[in-house]
Kinemage of the C-alpha trace (Angstrom):
@kinemage 1
@onewidth
@group {chain A} dominant
@subgroup {mainchain}
@vectorlist {calphas} color= white
{ca met a 1} P 0.000 0.000 0.000
{ca ile a 2} L 1.259 3.483 -0.858
{ca gly a 3} L 0.606 5.795 2.041
{ca ala a 4} L 1.480 9.253 3.250
{ca ser a 5} L 5.154 9.775 4.000
{ca phe a 6} L 5.925 10.433 7.653
{ca ala a 7} L 9.682 11.023 7.354
{ca pro a 8} L 11.507 13.061 10.029
{ca val a 9} L 10.934 16.786 9.511
{ca ser a 10} L 13.908 19.092 8.858
{ca leu a 11} L 14.433 21.939 11.306
{ca val a 12} L 13.884 24.472 8.501
{ca ala a 13} L 11.249 22.612 6.487
{ca gln a 14} L 7.623 23.602 6.058
{ca val a 15} L 4.952 20.961 6.672
{ca ile a 16} L 1.741 20.664 4.660
{ca arg a 17} L -0.830 18.227 5.980
{ca gly a 18} L -4.385 17.563 5.029
{ca thr a 19} L -6.814 15.327 3.169
{ca ala a 20} L -7.576 14.766 -0.512
{ca arg a 21} L -11.259 14.054 -1.201
{ca arg a 22} L -13.481 13.435 -4.196
{ca ala a 23} L -15.536 16.528 -5.001
{ca asp a 24} L -18.708 14.590 -5.851
{ca thr a 25} L -18.941 12.317 -2.804
{ca glu a 26} L -16.524 13.891 -0.272
{ca ser a 27} L -15.047 10.410 0.135
{ca pro a 28} L -11.272 10.049 0.666
{ca leu a 29} L -9.069 10.023 -2.446
{ca pro a 30} L -6.337 7.430 -1.889
{ca arg a 31} L -3.006 7.140 -3.759
{ca ala a 32} L -3.133 10.727 -5.061
{ca arg a 33} L 0.259 12.232 -5.857
{ca ile a 34} L 0.880 15.375 -3.784
{ca met a 35} L 3.708 17.628 -5.004
{ca ala a 36} L 5.135 21.007 -3.969
{ca leu a 37} L 6.272 23.087 -6.975
{ca ser a 38} L 8.599 26.078 -6.839
{ca leu a 39} L 8.147 29.087 -9.133
{ca asp a 40} L 10.670 27.648 -11.601
{ca gly a 41} L 8.760 24.343 -11.780
{ca arg a 42} L 11.039 22.227 -9.600
{ca ser a 43} L 9.577 19.617 -7.297
{ca ile a 44} L 10.582 20.539 -3.742
{ca gly a 45} L 8.549 17.873 -1.977
{ca glu a 46} L 6.421 14.865 -2.901
{ca thr a 47} L 4.254 12.276 -1.194
{ca tyr a 48} L 1.070 10.205 -1.724
{ca ser a 49} L -2.224 10.209 0.126
{ca gly a 50} L -3.076 7.122 2.164
{ca asp a 51} L -6.205 4.985 1.956
{ca asp a 52} L -7.963 7.555 4.167
{ca gly a 53} L -6.957 10.374 1.793
{ca arg a 54} L -4.657 11.930 4.374
{ca phe a 55} L -1.151 13.115 3.568
{ca leu a 56} L 1.837 14.759 5.236
{ca leu a 57} L 4.211 16.651 2.944
{ca thr a 58} L 7.583 18.058 3.983
{ca val a 59} L 8.721 21.023 1.860
{ca asn a 60} L 12.158 22.636 1.785
{ca ala a 61} L 11.159 25.928 0.146
{ca arg a 62} L 13.156 28.162 2.503
{ca arg a 63} L 11.374 31.516 2.148
{ca glu a 64} L 10.315 31.193 -1.496
{ca pro a 65} L 6.617 30.835 -2.453
{ca phe a 66} L 5.400 27.508 -3.815
{ca ala a 67} L 2.215 25.763 -4.938
{ca ile a 68} L 0.753 22.330 -4.120
{ca ser a 69} L -0.540 20.075 -6.900
{ca val a 70} L -2.768 17.001 -6.497
{ca met a 71} L -2.887 14.450 -9.309
{ca arg a 72} L -4.362 11.001 -9.855
{ca ile a 73} L -5.342 9.129 -12.995
{ca gly a 74} L -8.995 9.784 -13.823
{ca met a 75} L -9.140 12.983 -11.764
{ca lys a 76} L -8.637 16.598 -12.817
{ca pro a 77} L -5.203 17.910 -11.792
{ca thr a 78} L -5.684 20.419 -8.979
{ca leu a 79} L -3.304 23.249 -8.106
{ca ser a 80} L -3.392 25.434 -5.012
{ca gly a 81} L -2.693 29.129 -4.937
{ca met a 82} L 0.831 30.308 -4.119
{ca leu a 83} L 1.840 29.616 -0.516
{ca asp a 84} L 4.406 31.714 1.323
{ca leu a 85} L 5.402 29.994 4.573
{ca gly a 86} L 8.272 30.643 6.894
{ca pro a 87} L 10.745 27.984 8.079
{ca arg a 88} L 9.143 25.390 10.368
{ca asp a 89} L 5.610 26.629 9.559
{ca thr a 90} L 2.813 24.043 9.373
{ca leu a 91} L -0.278 24.452 7.191
{ca asp a 92} L -3.457 22.357 7.241
{ca val a 93} L -5.161 22.223 3.839
{ca asp a 94} L -7.783 19.971 2.258
{ca phe a 95} L -8.217 19.364 -1.462
{ca ser a 96} L -11.480 18.636 -3.276
{ca val a 97} L -10.659 16.884 -6.561
{ca ser a 98} L -13.152 16.456 -9.404
{ca glu a 99} L -13.400 13.434 -11.653
{ca glu a 100} L -12.192 13.990 -15.220
{ca ala a 101} L -15.165 14.207 -17.589
{ca val a 102} L -15.248 11.253 -19.996
{ca arg a 103} L -17.323 10.849 -23.147
{ca thr a 104} L -17.887 7.543 -24.867
{ca asp a 105} L -15.932 8.669 -27.934
{ca thr a 106} L -13.498 11.172 -26.418
{ca val a 107} L -11.322 11.467 -23.347
{ca arg a 108} L -10.532 15.130 -22.688
{ca val a 109} L -7.403 15.615 -20.623
{ca arg a 110} L -6.776 19.107 -19.323
{ca ala a 111} L -3.321 19.736 -17.915
{ca ala a 112} L -2.717 21.419 -14.600
{ca pro a 113} L -1.787 25.104 -14.882
{ca gly a 114} L 1.661 25.428 -16.438
{ca leu a 115} L 4.673 27.119 -14.920
{ca asn a 116} L 4.055 30.391 -16.777
{ca glu a 117} L 0.470 30.496 -15.518
{ca ile a 118} L 1.824 30.113 -11.982
{ca arg a 119} L 4.322 32.910 -12.677
{ca leu a 120} L 1.551 35.131 -14.051
{ca arg a 121} L -0.629 34.594 -10.986
{ca glu a 122} L 2.307 35.281 -8.695
{ca ala a 123} L 3.160 38.527 -10.547
{ca glu a 124} L -0.432 39.711 -10.136
{ca arg a 125} L -0.466 38.660 -6.480
{ca arg a 126} L 2.637 40.780 -5.867
{ca gly a 127} L 0.961 43.804 -7.456
{ca trp a 128} L 3.361 44.156 -10.401
{ca lys a 129} L 2.303 46.083 -13.508
{ca val a 130} L 1.598 43.118 -15.816
{ca phe a 131} L 1.469 43.099 -19.626
{ca his a 132} L -0.783 40.085 -20.083
{ca pro a 133} L -0.145 37.248 -22.576
{ca lys a 134} L -3.138 38.188 -24.704
{ca asp a 135} L -1.925 41.789 -25.032
{ca val a 136} L 1.637 40.669 -25.765
{ca ala a 137} L 0.378 38.201 -28.401
{ca ser a 138} L -1.442 41.021 -30.204
{ca ile a 139} L 1.807 42.908 -30.871
{ca arg a 140} L 4.710 40.444 -30.832
{ca asp a 141} L 4.265 39.205 -34.420
{ca arg a 142} L 4.291 42.697 -35.922
{ca val a 143} L 7.446 44.106 -34.296
{ca met a 144} L 11.066 43.417 -35.154
{ca ser a 145} L 12.796 43.978 -31.810
{ca phe a 146} L 12.249 43.906 -28.074
{ca glu a 147} L 12.462 47.695 -27.812
{ca asp a 148} L 9.788 47.972 -30.540
{ca met a 149} L 7.622 45.670 -28.424
{ca leu a 150} L 8.066 47.923 -25.390
{ca arg a 151} L 7.262 50.960 -27.517
{ca ser a 152} L 4.162 49.265 -28.976
{ca thr a 153} L 2.664 48.704 -25.535
{ca gly a 154} L 1.985 52.444 -25.411
{ca tyr a 155} L 2.997 52.482 -21.766
{ca thr a 156} L 4.617 55.748 -20.650
{ca gly a 157} L 6.723 54.212 -17.885
{ca phe a 158} L 9.578 53.444 -20.304
{ca val a 159} L 12.128 55.852 -21.758
{ca leu a 160} L 13.486 54.215 -24.930
{ca ser a 161} L 16.598 55.486 -26.681
{ca gln a 162} L 17.381 55.115 -30.383
{ca arg a 163} L 20.906 53.997 -29.459
{ca arg a 164} L 21.356 50.305 -28.756
{ca asp a 165} L 24.176 50.968 -26.306
{ca glu a 166} L 21.703 52.798 -24.068
{ca cys a 167} L 19.603 51.125 -21.394
{ca val a 168} L 15.844 51.176 -20.960
{ca arg a 169} L 15.109 53.927 -18.465
{ca ser a 170} L 12.290 54.591 -16.059
{ca ser a 171} L 10.246 57.702 -16.756
{ca arg a 172} L 9.887 58.069 -12.982
{ca asn a 173} L 13.574 58.599 -12.180
{ca asn a 174} L 15.307 58.474 -15.616
{ca arg a 175} L 17.549 55.656 -14.397
{ca cys a 176} L 18.311 52.311 -15.997
{ca leu a 177} L 15.835 49.501 -15.396
{ca leu a 178} L 17.061 45.986 -14.706
{ca ile a 179} L 15.991 43.514 -17.413
{ca val a 180} L 15.229 40.003 -16.074
{ca leu a 181} L 14.703 37.149 -18.548
{ca asp a 182} L 13.104 33.956 -17.198
{ca gly a 183} L 14.342 34.798 -13.719
{ca val a 184} L 17.919 35.683 -14.798
{ca pro a 185} L 19.016 39.347 -14.486
{ca leu a 186} L 20.743 40.547 -17.675
{ca ala a 187} L 23.729 42.868 -17.834
{ca gly a 188} L 24.322 45.549 -20.453
{ca ser a 189} L 22.023 47.707 -22.533
{ca tyr a 190} L 19.139 46.570 -24.764
{ca pro a 191} L 18.754 42.786 -24.451
{ca asn a 192} L 18.692 40.647 -27.588
{ca ile a 193} L 15.258 39.139 -26.931
{ca asn a 194} L 13.173 37.842 -29.835
{ca pro a 195} L 9.720 39.440 -29.338
{ca arg a 196} L 8.065 36.297 -30.747
{ca asp a 197} L 9.393 34.346 -27.763
{ca val a 198} L 7.801 36.612 -25.144
{ca tyr a 199} L 4.845 35.199 -23.195
{ca phe a 200} L 4.232 38.042 -20.747
{ca met a 201} L 6.087 40.958 -19.166
{ca ala a 202} L 5.856 42.870 -15.900
{ca leu a 203} L 7.173 46.244 -14.757
{ca leu a 204} L 8.415 46.508 -11.171
{ca ser a 205} L 8.727 49.706 -9.153
{ca pro a 206} L 12.054 50.406 -7.397
{ca asn a 207} L 10.664 49.046 -4.122
{ca gln a 208} L 9.274 45.903 -5.764
{ca ser a 209} L 12.502 45.328 -7.690
{ca thr a 210} L 14.662 45.766 -4.601
{ca val a 211} L 12.559 43.244 -2.692
{ca gln a 212} L 12.807 40.751 -5.571
{ca phe a 213} L 16.381 41.285 -6.839
{ca gly a 214} L 18.205 43.177 -4.095
{ca asp a 215} L 20.809 45.761 -5.071
{ca arg a 216} L 20.790 44.554 -8.693
{ca gly a 217} L 17.515 46.410 -9.352
{ca pro a 218} L 17.417 49.585 -7.241
{ca asn a 219} L 15.695 51.641 -9.974
{ca gly a 220} L 12.987 49.172 -11.025
{ca ala a 221} L 12.912 46.219 -13.393
{ca ile a 222} L 11.270 44.754 -16.481
{ca val a 223} L 10.608 41.031 -15.993
{ca val a 224} L 10.192 38.973 -19.185
{ca tyr a 225} L 9.038 35.359 -19.385
{ca thr a 226} L 9.365 33.439 -22.643
{ca arg a 227} L 6.856 30.969 -24.005
{ca ala a 228} L 7.067 27.322 -22.990
{ca asp a 229} L 5.856 24.515 -25.274
{ca gly a 230} L 2.386 24.560 -23.755
{ca asp a 231} L 2.122 28.327 -24.145
{ca lys a 232} L 2.523 28.017 -27.927
{ca leu a 233} L -0.581 25.861 -28.298
{ca asn a 234} L -3.278 28.407 -29.103
{ca phe a 235} L -3.255 30.437 -25.903
{ca glu a 236} L -5.901 32.716 -27.359
{ca lys a 237} L -8.284 29.775 -27.842
{ca asp a 238} L -7.739 28.286 -24.403
{ca pro a 239} L -6.715 31.022 -21.945
{ca pro a 240} L -5.769 30.252 -18.344
{ca pro a 241} L -8.562 30.503 -15.777
{ca ala a 242} L -9.368 33.972 -14.496
{ca leu a 243} L -7.821 34.900 -11.189
């Protein structure tokens, strides 16, 4: 029998405990895979629910936010909101999991929210100025460069130079903004980013950037996330659920 893991808890680990249940009957959901996912998609903890649906998950997320996913064959993948726990915190949470709809001639499988959807929700939760995927998609195929994409947003928070050896500046303080691509801060002036690869962008104030990137972004930042394989499959036809 596969049951919940009750391994010794690290002194700095977070503990998630709870019960997975079927949404239709409220009965326990045994042998469901419970995973903790970091913002970059890494698994930072995994266990399985027992026959009574209960689970105990140890997570080593330090102080970074993470989400909990619940998966089992025949059931819709379920993803929690972003959790932000301190070291040694314990959280009790229950999951209600729906059965996957099945037709006699078709089995429709809907994936759990992808990493970029998690990133988008987290950016909105933090209060960043977000340029949403649908808005980015409407301009990325008709511009030739990343700076043209920024210009085409019509947003007045950017100061864009015609010289490529110049940086992108903030209209608030006329200082260089940090450019961050898929979580990696970039050095130099205009980044060589293909606009067709961009999934969504966010503009951070100096305070938000300092909290996120320390002394690398004292003047503010532009955060860019590129499209993953799943993002390229007709986002406009099947948008992520509304927050």
